[in-house]
N, C-alpha and C positions, 0 to 999 in steps of 0.2 A: 436611239430615236426617241422621239417625243411621245409622251402618253397624253392623248386627248380625252380619256376616259372622264365621263362626268363634267366635262367642261362644257360652258354656255358661250355663244358667239351670237354677235348682232352685227348686221351689214352697217358699215358707216360709209361706204360710196358703191355705186353701181353705175354701168353705163346705161343709156337711156333705153335699151331694148331688153333689159334685165327687169326681174319681178320683185326681187328681195329689196328691201329698204330697211332704215333704222328701227321699223315696227316689226321686223322679221327675227325671230330668235330660234337659233339652232341649238340642240341639245344632243352632244356627242358621246358617243360609247364606243369603248375600243376594247377588244378583246385580241391579245397577241398583237397581229398587225392588221386586224379587220377592224374598220371602222364603221358605225353607222349612226344615222341621226335621224330625229324627227325634227320638222321645222314648220312654223305657222307665224301668221301676222302679216300686217300690211295687206297687201292684195293676194295673198296665199292662204287658202283655207287649211290645207295639209300637206305636206310633203315628206317625203324620205330619202335618204341618200344613202349609198353603201360603198365602200371604198378600201383601198389598199393604202397603208402607212407604211412608207420605205423608211430605211435606216437613217437617212439625212432628215427625215420629217416631213417631206413632201407628201402629199396625197394625190392618188389619182381616184377619182369617184363618177359614178353614175348618180344622176338624181331625176325624181319626179316629182311632181306635185299638181294640185287643183287650184286653180285660182277661183277668184270670186265671179268669174264669167263662167264658171264652169267648164271650162277648157282643162284638159289633162296636158300637161306640159313635161318635156324630159329633155336631158341633156347630158354632157360630159363635162367634167371640170379637173384642172390641175391645179393645185393649192401649194404655195411654197411659204413656209412659216418665217416669221421675224418675231424674236424675243425682245421686248420691249424693256427700259429702263426698269420699269415696275415689275418685271417678270412676267407679266400678261404676255398672251401671243396675239400676233396680228397675221393674218392669213391675206397672201396676195394672189388672187385666183385670176385664171384666165379659163373661160368657159366657152362652151358652144351649144346652142339649141340643137337636139336631134329631131324635135318636132317643128312643125310651123314652118318659119322662113329659114331656119337653120343659120341664123347669124352668129357671130361670135360677139364676146364681151369680156370685160374685165370687171373685177369688184375686190373689194377689201371688208374682211371681216374683222372684228375685234373681241377678245376675250371679255365677259362681263363678270 
């Protein structure tokens, strides 16, 4: 199992219907297989996620945040890790809004 504890990630790509950007920073905390994070930046004032880290390092999570239009947004996400040559983690994410238009998207986060 990958240990994500105290790692920070930045979004490096996202589909147009997403709200994270390269200005969004996620700070992960992990206790056993339970993951949590606080995130903000770009279009997002404040967000949180909570998830389960599986033995293969994938993460299933729920997230919610408040954007700068004062909208509460929520969704679900499945992240698949890739270990880069420099040892950093890249997360390939498939997500879906559970609020609003309930569309789907993909994003990539990289450890900073």
